N, CA, C and O atoms as a GROMACS GRO file, in nm:
protein
  472
    1MET      N    1   1.514  -1.174  -1.162
    1MET     CA    2   1.383  -1.237  -1.161
    1MET      C    3   1.288  -1.154  -1.247
    1MET      O    4   1.283  -1.031  -1.234
    2ALA      N    5   1.214  -1.220  -1.333
    2ALA     CA    6   1.120  -1.150  -1.420
    2ALA      C    7   0.999  -1.104  -1.340
    2ALA      O    8   0.959  -1.169  -1.243
    3ASP      N    9   0.943  -0.994  -1.381
    3ASP     CA   10   0.825  -0.939  -1.314
    3ASP      C   11   0.702  -1.011  -1.366
    3ASP      O   12   0.670  -1.003  -1.484
    4ALA      N   13   0.631  -1.082  -1.277
    4ALA     CA   14   0.515  -1.162  -1.317
    4ALA      C   15   0.383  -1.086  -1.308
    4ALA      O   16   0.278  -1.143  -1.337
    5ARG      N   17   0.388  -0.959  -1.269
    5ARG     CA   18   0.264  -0.883  -1.253
    5ARG      C   19   0.198  -0.856  -1.387
    5ARG      O   20   0.265  -0.838  -1.489
    6THR      N   21   0.066  -0.854  -1.384
    6THR     CA   22  -0.009  -0.822  -1.505
    6THR      C   23  -0.102  -0.706  -1.474
    6THR      O   24  -0.144  -0.687  -1.360
    7GLY      N   25  -0.132  -0.629  -1.575
    7GLY     CA   26  -0.223  -0.516  -1.557
    7GLY      C   27  -0.153  -0.394  -1.501
    7GLY      O   28  -0.049  -0.404  -1.436
    8LYS      N   29  -0.212  -0.280  -1.526
    8LYS     CA   30  -0.158  -0.154  -1.476
    8LYS      C   31  -0.182  -0.145  -1.326
    8LYS      O   32  -0.294  -0.168  -1.279
    9ARG      N   33  -0.078  -0.110  -1.253
    9ARG     CA   34  -0.090  -0.093  -1.108
    9ARG      C   35  -0.111   0.054  -1.076
    9ARG      O   36  -0.049   0.141  -1.136
   10PHE      N   37  -0.200   0.078  -0.982
   10PHE     CA   38  -0.228   0.214  -0.938
   10PHE      C   39  -0.184   0.229  -0.793
   10PHE      O   40  -0.224   0.149  -0.708
   11PRO      N   41  -0.103   0.329  -0.764
   11PRO     CA   42  -0.055   0.349  -0.626
   11PRO      C   43  -0.164   0.409  -0.538
   11PRO      O   44  -0.171   0.530  -0.519
   12VAL      N   45  -0.249   0.323  -0.486
   12VAL     CA   46  -0.364   0.366  -0.408
   12VAL      C   47  -0.349   0.314  -0.265
   12VAL      O   48  -0.330   0.195  -0.243
   13LYS      N   49  -0.356   0.405  -0.170
   13LYS     CA   50  -0.348   0.367  -0.028
   13LYS      C   51  -0.488   0.370   0.031
   13LYS      O   52  -0.545   0.476   0.053
   14LEU      N   53  -0.542   0.250   0.055
   14LEU     CA   54  -0.675   0.236   0.112
   14LEU      C   55  -0.670   0.140   0.230
   14LEU      O   56  -0.592   0.045   0.230
   15PRO      N   57  -0.752   0.165   0.330
   15PRO     CA   58  -0.761   0.066   0.438
   15PRO      C   59  -0.821  -0.063   0.382
   15PRO      O   60  -0.909  -0.060   0.295
   16ILE      N   61  -0.774  -0.175   0.433
   16ILE     CA   62  -0.821  -0.304   0.384
   16ILE      C   63  -0.833  -0.399   0.502
   16ILE      O   64  -0.750  -0.396   0.594
   17ARG      N   65  -0.935  -0.483   0.500
   17ARG     CA   66  -0.951  -0.587   0.602
   17ARG      C   67  -0.919  -0.720   0.537
   17ARG      O   68  -0.965  -0.749   0.427
   18ILE      N   69  -0.839  -0.801   0.606
   18ILE     CA   70  -0.790  -0.926   0.549
   18ILE      C   71  -0.830  -1.042   0.639
   18ILE      O   72  -0.815  -1.036   0.761
   19HIS      N   73  -0.880  -1.148   0.577
   19HIS     CA   74  -0.910  -1.272   0.649
   19HIS      C   75  -0.835  -1.383   0.577
   19HIS      O   76  -0.849  -1.400   0.456
   20ILE      N   77  -0.754  -1.458   0.652
   20ILE     CA   78  -0.676  -1.566   0.596
   20ILE      C   79  -0.746  -1.697   0.629
   20ILE      O   80  -0.778  -1.723   0.745
   21ASP      N   81  -0.770  -1.780   0.527
   21ASP     CA   82  -0.846  -1.903   0.544
   21ASP      C   83  -0.795  -1.992   0.656
   21ASP      O   84  -0.875  -2.052   0.728
   22GLU      N   85  -0.665  -2.001   0.673
   22GLU     CA   86  -0.608  -2.092   0.771
   22GLU      C   87  -0.612  -2.036   0.913
   22GLU      O   88  -0.554  -2.095   1.005
   23SER      N   89  -0.680  -1.924   0.931
   23SER     CA   90  -0.682  -1.858   1.062
   23SER      C   91  -0.821  -1.799   1.085
   23SER      O   92  -0.892  -1.767   0.990
   24ASP      N   93  -0.857  -1.786   1.210
   24ASP     CA   94  -0.984  -1.721   1.242
   24ASP      C   95  -0.965  -1.570   1.258
   24ASP      O   96  -1.062  -1.497   1.280
   25GLU      N   97  -0.843  -1.526   1.247
   25GLU     CA   98  -0.813  -1.384   1.269
   25GLU      C   99  -0.849  -1.299   1.148
   25GLU      O  100  -0.847  -1.345   1.034
   26GLU      N  101  -0.881  -1.175   1.178
   26GLU     CA  102  -0.898  -1.076   1.073
   26GLU      C  103  -0.797  -0.966   1.103
   26GLU      O  104  -0.782  -0.924   1.218
   27GLN      N  105  -0.727  -0.920   1.001
   27GLN     CA  106  -0.626  -0.819   1.020
   27GLN      C  107  -0.657  -0.697   0.936
   27GLN      O  108  -0.727  -0.704   0.834
   28ALA      N  109  -0.605  -0.585   0.980
   28ALA     CA  110  -0.618  -0.461   0.905
   28ALA      C  111  -0.486  -0.434   0.835
   28ALA      O  112  -0.380  -0.472   0.884
   29GLY      N  113  -0.494  -0.370   0.723
   29GLY     CA  114  -0.375  -0.332   0.649
   29GLY      C  115  -0.406  -0.212   0.562
   29GLY      O  116  -0.510  -0.149   0.576
   30THR      N  117  -0.314  -0.182   0.473
   30THR     CA  118  -0.329  -0.071   0.380
   30THR      C  119  -0.281  -0.118   0.243
   30THR      O  120  -0.176  -0.182   0.233
   31THR      N  121  -0.355  -0.088   0.139
   31THR     CA  122  -0.307  -0.122   0.006
   31THR      C  123  -0.193  -0.028  -0.030
   31THR      O  124  -0.195   0.090   0.005
   32ALA      N  125  -0.094  -0.081  -0.098
   32ALA     CA  126   0.014   0.002  -0.151
   32ALA      C  127  -0.010   0.028  -0.299
   32ALA      O  128   0.017   0.137  -0.350
   33ASN      N  129  -0.061  -0.075  -0.367
   33ASN     CA  130  -0.102  -0.058  -0.506
   33ASN      C  131  -0.208  -0.163  -0.538
   33ASN      O  132  -0.216  -0.269  -0.476
   34VAL      N  133  -0.289  -0.129  -0.639
   34VAL     CA  134  -0.401  -0.214  -0.677
   34VAL      C  135  -0.405  -0.222  -0.829
   34VAL      O  136  -0.381  -0.123  -0.897
   35SER      N  137  -0.436  -0.340  -0.881
   35SER     CA  138  -0.460  -0.357  -1.024
   35SER      C  139  -0.583  -0.444  -1.041
   35SER      O  140  -0.642  -0.488  -0.942
   36SER      N  141  -0.622  -0.468  -1.164
   36SER     CA  142  -0.739  -0.553  -1.187
   36SER      C  143  -0.709  -0.699  -1.151
   36SER      O  144  -0.801  -0.777  -1.130
   37ALA      N  145  -0.582  -0.734  -1.144
   37ALA     CA  146  -0.544  -0.873  -1.119
   37ALA      C  147  -0.491  -0.899  -0.979
   37ALA      O  148  -0.480  -1.014  -0.937
   38GLY      N  149  -0.457  -0.792  -0.906
   38GLY     CA  150  -0.399  -0.816  -0.774
   38GLY      C  151  -0.384  -0.691  -0.691
   38GLY      O  152  -0.421  -0.581  -0.732
   39VAL      N  153  -0.327  -0.711  -0.572
   39VAL     CA  154  -0.309  -0.601  -0.477
   39VAL      C  155  -0.184  -0.630  -0.393
   39VAL      O  156  -0.155  -0.745  -0.360
   40PHE      N  157  -0.112  -0.524  -0.359
   40PHE     CA  158  -0.002  -0.539  -0.262
   40PHE      C  159  -0.051  -0.475  -0.133
   40PHE      O  160  -0.091  -0.358  -0.130
   41ILE      N  161  -0.047  -0.555  -0.026
   41ILE     CA  162  -0.100  -0.512   0.103
   41ILE      C  163   0.013  -0.496   0.202
   41ILE      O  164   0.092  -0.589   0.222
   42GLN      N  165   0.022  -0.380   0.263
   42GLN     CA  166   0.117  -0.360   0.372
   42GLN      C  167   0.042  -0.389   0.500
   42GLN      O  168  -0.059  -0.325   0.530
   43ALA      N  169   0.092  -0.487   0.575
   43ALA     CA  170   0.024  -0.528   0.698
   43ALA      C  171   0.125  -0.579   0.798
   43ALA      O  172   0.237  -0.617   0.762
   44ALA      N  173   0.086  -0.580   0.921
   44ALA     CA  174   0.176  -0.625   1.027
   44ALA      C  175   0.194  -0.776   1.026
   44ALA      O  176   0.285  -0.826   1.091
   45GLY      N  177   0.110  -0.849   0.956
   45GLY     CA  178   0.112  -0.994   0.962
   45GLY      C  179   0.230  -1.065   0.898
   45GLY      O  180   0.277  -1.163   0.956
   46PRO      N  181   0.281  -1.021   0.783
   46PRO     CA  182   0.387  -1.098   0.718
   46PRO      C  183   0.509  -1.114   0.809
   46PRO      O  184   0.551  -1.022   0.878
   47ALA      N  185   0.564  -1.234   0.806
   47ALA     CA  186   0.678  -1.267   0.892
   47ALA      C  187   0.804  -1.194   0.847
   47ALA      O  188   0.820  -1.163   0.729
   48THR      N  189   0.890  -1.166   0.941
   48THR     CA  190   1.015  -1.098   0.911
   48THR      C  191   1.133  -1.193   0.908
   48THR      O  192   1.245  -1.150   0.881
   49SER      N  193   1.113  -1.322   0.934
   49SER     CA  194   1.220  -1.419   0.927
   49SER      C  195   1.161  -1.554   0.888
   49SER      O  196   1.040  -1.573   0.896
   50GLU      N  197   1.246  -1.647   0.845
   50GLU     CA  198   1.198  -1.780   0.808
   50GLU      C  199   1.134  -1.849   0.928
   50GLU      O  200   1.034  -1.919   0.913
   51ARG      N  201   1.192  -1.830   1.047
   51ARG     CA  202   1.136  -1.892   1.167
   51ARG      C  203   0.995  -1.839   1.193
   51ARG      O  204   0.904  -1.916   1.222
   52GLU      N  205   0.978  -1.706   1.182
   52GLU     CA  206   0.845  -1.649   1.202
   52GLU      C  207   0.747  -1.699   1.096
   52GLU      O  208   0.630  -1.721   1.126
   53ALA      N  209   0.795  -1.716   0.973
   53ALA     CA  210   0.708  -1.767   0.867
   53ALA      C  211   0.659  -1.906   0.900
   53ALA      O  212   0.543  -1.940   0.874
   54ALA      N  213   0.746  -1.989   0.958
   54ALA     CA  214   0.706  -2.124   0.997
   54ALA      C  215   0.601  -2.120   1.108
   54ALA      O  216   0.516  -2.208   1.117
   55GLU      N  217   0.609  -2.017   1.193
   55GLU     CA  218   0.515  -2.003   1.304
   55GLU      C  219   0.386  -1.932   1.262
   55GLU      O  220   0.288  -1.933   1.336
   56THR      N  221   0.386  -1.870   1.145
   56THR     CA  222   0.270  -1.795   1.096
   56THR      C  223   0.233  -1.848   0.957
   56THR      O  224   0.252  -1.779   0.858
   57PRO      N  225   0.180  -1.971   0.949
   57PRO     CA  226   0.154  -2.032   0.819
   57PRO      C  227   0.054  -1.957   0.733
   57PRO      O  228   0.056  -1.971   0.611
   58ALA      N  229  -0.034  -1.878   0.794
   58ALA     CA  230  -0.137  -1.808   0.717
   58ALA      C  231  -0.078  -1.710   0.616
   58ALA      O  232  -0.142  -1.681   0.515
   59TRP      N  233   0.042  -1.659   0.642
   59TRP     CA  234   0.101  -1.560   0.552
   59TRP      C  235   0.198  -1.622   0.453
   59TRP      O  236   0.275  -1.549   0.390
   60ARG      N  237   0.197  -1.752   0.437
   60ARG     CA  238   0.288  -1.816   0.343
   60ARG      C  239   0.237  -1.801   0.201
   60ARG      O  240   0.118  -1.785   0.176
   61GLN      N  241   0.332  -1.807   0.108
   61GLN     CA  242   0.297  -1.805  -0.033
   61GLN      C  243   0.201  -1.920  -0.060
   61GLN      O  244   0.224  -2.032  -0.015
   62GLY      N  245   0.094  -1.893  -0.134
   62GLY     CA  246  -0.006  -1.993  -0.166
   62GLY      C  247  -0.126  -1.993  -0.073
   62GLY      O  248  -0.227  -2.055  -0.104
   63SER      N  249  -0.117  -1.922   0.041
   63SER     CA  250  -0.230  -1.915   0.133
   63SER      C  251  -0.348  -1.846   0.067
   63SER      O  252  -0.331  -1.749  -0.007
   64MET      N  253  -0.468  -1.896   0.093
   64MET     CA  254  -0.590  -1.834   0.042
   64MET      C  255  -0.628  -1.719   0.134
   64MET      O  256  -0.618  -1.732   0.256
   65VAL      N  257  -0.670  -1.607   0.076
   65VAL     CA  258  -0.708  -1.490   0.154
   65VAL      C  259  -0.839  -1.433   0.101
   65VAL      O  260  -0.872  -1.447  -0.016
   66GLU      N  261  -0.912  -1.369   0.191
   66GLU     CA  262  -1.028  -1.289   0.154
   66GLU      C  263  -0.999  -1.150   0.205
   66GLU      O  264  -0.948  -1.134   0.316
   67PHE      N  265  -1.030  -1.050   0.126
   67PHE     CA  266  -1.010  -0.914   0.174
   67PHE      C  267  -1.119  -0.824   0.121
   67PHE      O  268  -1.183  -0.850   0.019
   68GLU      N  269  -1.139  -0.717   0.195
   68GLU     CA  270  -1.245  -0.622   0.164
   68GLU      C  271  -1.188  -0.482   0.168
   68GLU      O  272  -1.117  -0.445   0.262
   69MET      N  273  -1.220  -0.404   0.066
   69MET     CA  274  -1.177  -0.265   0.064
   69MET      C  275  -1.291  -0.179   0.014
   69MET      O  276  -1.380  -0.227  -0.056
   70VAL      N  277  -1.287  -0.054   0.051
   70VAL     CA  278  -1.389   0.041   0.008
   70VAL      C  279  -1.323   0.143  -0.083
   70VAL      O  280  -1.228   0.211  -0.045
   71LEU      N  281  -1.375   0.151  -0.205
   71LEU     CA  282  -1.324   0.247  -0.302
   71LEU      C  283  -1.401   0.378  -0.284
   71LEU      O  284  -1.523   0.381  -0.301
   72PRO      N  285  -1.330   0.486  -0.249
   72PRO     CA  286  -1.398   0.614  -0.224
   72PRO      C  287  -1.464   0.670  -0.351
   72PRO      O  288  -1.406   0.666  -0.459
   73ALA      N  289  -1.584   0.720  -0.336
   73ALA     CA  290  -1.661   0.775  -0.448
   73ALA      C  291  -1.581   0.878  -0.527
   73ALA      O  292  -1.583   0.877  -0.650
   74GLU      N  293  -1.511   0.966  -0.456
   74GLU     CA  294  -1.438   1.072  -0.527
   74GLU      C  295  -1.320   1.018  -0.608
   74GLU      O  296  -1.277   1.082  -0.704
   75VAL      N  297  -1.269   0.902  -0.572
   75VAL     CA  298  -1.158   0.843  -0.646
   75VAL      C  299  -1.207   0.773  -0.772
   75VAL      O  300  -1.141   0.778  -0.876
   76ILE      N  301  -1.324   0.708  -0.764
   76ILE     CA  302  -1.373   0.633  -0.879
   76ILE      C  303  -1.478   0.707  -0.960
   76ILE      O  304  -1.529   0.654  -1.059
   77GLY      N  305  -1.511   0.828  -0.919
   77GLY     CA  306  -1.608   0.908  -0.993
   77GLY      C  307  -1.751   0.858  -0.980
   77GLY      O  308  -1.829   0.868  -1.074
   78ALA      N  309  -1.785   0.806  -0.863
   78ALA     CA  310  -1.919   0.756  -0.839
   78ALA      C  311  -1.991   0.846  -0.739
   78ALA      O  312  -1.931   0.937  -0.681
   79LEU      N  313  -2.119   0.821  -0.720
   79LEU     CA  314  -2.197   0.898  -0.624
   79LEU      C  315  -2.178   0.848  -0.481
   79LEU      O  316  -2.193   0.924  -0.385
   80GLU      N  317  -2.144   0.719  -0.467
   80GLU     CA  318  -2.125   0.659  -0.336
   80GLU      C  319  -1.997   0.576  -0.334
   80GLU      O  320  -1.949   0.534  -0.439
   81ASP      N  321  -1.943   0.553  -0.214
   81ASP     CA  322  -1.832   0.462  -0.198
   81ASP      C  323  -1.876   0.323  -0.244
   81ASP      O  324  -1.994   0.289  -0.235
   82VAL      N  325  -1.781   0.244  -0.291
   82VAL     CA  326  -1.811   0.109  -0.338
   82VAL      C  327  -1.728   0.010  -0.258
   82VAL      O  328  -1.605   0.019  -0.255
   83LYS      N  329  -1.796  -0.086  -0.195
   83LYS     CA  330  -1.726  -0.192  -0.121
   83LYS      C  331  -1.698  -0.307  -0.217
   83LYS      O  332  -1.786  -0.350  -0.291
   84VAL      N  333  -1.574  -0.358  -0.214
   84VAL     CA  334  -1.536  -0.470  -0.298
   84VAL      C  335  -1.485  -0.583  -0.208
   84VAL      O  336  -1.394  -0.563  -0.128
   85GLN      N  337  -1.545  -0.701  -0.222
   85GLN     CA  338  -1.498  -0.818  -0.150
   85GLN      C  339  -1.424  -0.906  -0.249
   85GLN      O  340  -1.476  -0.939  -0.356
   86CYS      N  341  -1.301  -0.943  -0.212
   86CYS     CA  342  -1.216  -1.019  -0.301
   86CYS      C  343  -1.172  -1.150  -0.237
   86CYS      O  344  -1.164  -1.162  -0.115
   87ARG      N  345  -1.144  -1.245  -0.321
   87ARG     CA  346  -1.087  -1.372  -0.278
   87ARG      C  347  -0.966  -1.398  -0.366
   87ARG      O  348  -0.972  -1.380  -0.488
   88GLY      N  349  -0.857  -1.441  -0.304
   88GLY     CA  350  -0.737  -1.464  -0.382
   88GLY      C  351  -0.634  -1.546  -0.307
   88GLY      O  352  -0.665  -1.617  -0.212
   89ARG      N  353  -0.508  -1.533  -0.354
   89ARG     CA  354  -0.398  -1.611  -0.297
   89ARG      C  355  -0.276  -1.522  -0.277
   89ARG      O  356  -0.254  -1.427  -0.352
   90VAL      N  357  -0.200  -1.554  -0.174
   90VAL     CA  358  -0.073  -1.485  -0.152
   90VAL      C  359   0.027  -1.541  -0.253
   90VAL      O  360   0.049  -1.662  -0.259
   91VAL      N  361   0.087  -1.452  -0.333
   91VAL     CA  362   0.184  -1.497  -0.433
   91VAL      C  363   0.327  -1.453  -0.398
   91VAL      O  364   0.424  -1.506  -0.453
   92ARG      N  365   0.339  -1.358  -0.306
   92ARG     CA  366   0.472  -1.312  -0.264
   92ARG      C  367   0.462  -1.251  -0.127
   92ARG      O  368   0.368  -1.178  -0.097
   93VAL      N  369   0.560  -1.280  -0.042
   93VAL     CA  370   0.568  -1.221   0.091
   93VAL      C  371   0.696  -1.139   0.097
   93VAL      O  372   0.804  -1.191   0.069
   94GLU      N  373   0.686  -1.013   0.134
   94GLU     CA  374   0.803  -0.927   0.151
   94GLU      C  375   0.828  -0.905   0.298
   94GLU      O  376   0.740  -0.860   0.372
   95LYS      N  377   0.948  -0.937   0.340
   95LYS     CA  378   0.985  -0.919   0.480
   95LYS      C  379   0.992  -0.771   0.513
   95LYS      O  380   1.020  -0.687   0.426
   96ALA      N  381   0.966  -0.739   0.638
   96ALA     CA  382   0.977  -0.601   0.685
   96ALA      C  383   1.122  -0.557   0.676
   96ALA      O  384   1.213  -0.633   0.709
   97ASP      N  385   1.143  -0.434   0.631
   97ASP     CA  386   1.276  -0.374   0.629
   97ASP      C  387   1.259  -0.222   0.639
   97ASP      O  388   1.148  -0.174   0.661
   98ALA      N  389   1.366  -0.150   0.622
   98ALA     CA  390   1.359  -0.004   0.637
   98ALA      C  391   1.262   0.058   0.536
   98ALA      O  392   1.196   0.157   0.567
   99GLY      N  393   1.253   0.002   0.415
   99GLY     CA  394   1.164   0.056   0.313
   99GLY      C  395   1.018   0.024   0.337
   99GLY      O  396   0.930   0.103   0.303
  100HIS      N  397   0.992  -0.091   0.396
  100HIS     CA  398   0.855  -0.136   0.428
  100HIS      C  399   0.857  -0.187   0.572
  100HIS      O  400   0.863  -0.308   0.594
  101PRO      N  401   0.852  -0.099   0.670
  101PRO     CA  402   0.865  -0.143   0.808
  101PRO      C  403   0.759  -0.243   0.853
  101PRO      O  404   0.781  -0.317   0.948
  102GLU      N  405   0.646  -0.247   0.787
  102GLU     CA  406   0.542  -0.341   0.823
  102GLU      C  407   0.546  -0.469   0.739
  102GLU      O  408   0.475  -0.564   0.769
  103GLY      N  409   0.628  -0.473   0.635
  103GLY     CA  410   0.627  -0.586   0.544
  103GLY      C  411   0.502  -0.582   0.459
  103GLY      O  412   0.424  -0.487   0.466
  104GLY      N  413   0.482  -0.685   0.380
  104GLY     CA  414   0.363  -0.686   0.297
  104GLY      C  415   0.348  -0.814   0.220
  104GLY      O  416   0.437  -0.899   0.218
  105VAL      N  417   0.233  -0.828   0.158
  105VAL     CA  418   0.204  -0.945   0.076
  105VAL      C  419   0.144  -0.902  -0.057
  105VAL      O  420   0.062  -0.810  -0.063
  106ALA      N  421   0.187  -0.969  -0.163
  106ALA     CA  422   0.127  -0.950  -0.293
  106ALA      C  423   0.025  -1.061  -0.311
  106ALA      O  424   0.056  -1.179  -0.293
  107CYS      N  425  -0.096  -1.022  -0.345
  107CYS     CA  426  -0.205  -1.120  -0.363
  107CYS      C  427  -0.262  -1.109  -0.502
  107CYS      O  428  -0.284  -0.999  -0.553
  108VAL      N  429  -0.286  -1.223  -0.564
  108VAL     CA  430  -0.357  -1.226  -0.690
  108VAL      C  431  -0.505  -1.232  -0.655
  108VAL      O  432  -0.543  -1.298  -0.558
  109ILE      N  433  -0.588  -1.163  -0.732
  109ILE     CA  434  -0.733  -1.164  -0.711
  109ILE      C  435  -0.792  -1.270  -0.802
  109ILE      O  436  -0.788  -1.258  -0.924
  110ASP      N  437  -0.849  -1.376  -0.741
  110ASP     CA  438  -0.912  -1.482  -0.820
  110ASP      C  439  -1.056  -1.446  -0.856
  110ASP      O  440  -1.102  -1.476  -0.966
  111ASN      N  441  -1.127  -1.381  -0.764
  111ASN     CA  442  -1.260  -1.331  -0.795
  111ASN      C  443  -1.296  -1.218  -0.700
  111ASN      O  444  -1.238  -1.205  -0.592
  112TYR      N  445  -1.391  -1.138  -0.742
  112TYR     CA  446  -1.433  -1.024  -0.661
  112TYR      C  447  -1.581  -0.999  -0.682
  112TYR      O  448  -1.641  -1.044  -0.779
  113GLU      N  449  -1.637  -0.926  -0.586
  113GLU     CA  450  -1.780  -0.895  -0.590
  113GLU      C  451  -1.800  -0.753  -0.536
  113GLU      O  452  -1.748  -0.718  -0.430
  114PHE      N  453  -1.875  -0.674  -0.609
  114PHE     CA  454  -1.913  -0.542  -0.561
  114PHE      C  455  -2.032  -0.561  -0.468
  114PHE      O  456  -2.128  -0.630  -0.504
  115VAL      N  457  -2.027  -0.500  -0.351
  115VAL     CA  458  -2.132  -0.516  -0.252
  115VAL      C  459  -2.215  -0.389  -0.250
  115VAL      O  460  -2.164  -0.280  -0.225
  116ARG      N  461  -2.343  -0.403  -0.276
  116ARG     CA  462  -2.433  -0.288  -0.277
  116ARG      C  463  -2.492  -0.270  -0.138
  116ARG      O  464  -2.516  -0.367  -0.066
  117LYS      N  465  -2.516  -0.146  -0.102
  117LYS     CA  466  -2.582  -0.118   0.025
  117LYS      C  467  -2.730  -0.151   0.014
  117LYS      O  468  -2.791  -0.131  -0.091
  118SER      N  469  -2.786  -0.202   0.122
  118SER     CA  470  -2.928  -0.238   0.120
  118SER      C  471  -3.014  -0.118   0.151
  118SER      O  472  -3.137  -0.129   0.154
   0.00000   0.00000   0.00000
């Protein structure tokens, strides 16, 4: 299978909050890598079997997601941390296994907004 990813990926582990449109739930996760076009999120939500995927439609490929992460000032060379709110879609779901015990989802970022503190 050809690699469809675009942009340079950076192996950055940051806490991330995820909201899936088809659900009222908000979940916590951790980024595994981030690029200008997408993010891979390790989270407890992705299903580990086809049956679980059918029971958890929010984590299916094509699901719309909103997520928020805070970029630490020392990592980005800024004076303050920067909050980024993103909206995108799940493009790949990886089942949990020994290498990724929590599983994960690859999301494309359709749009994002930097949130300034008031």
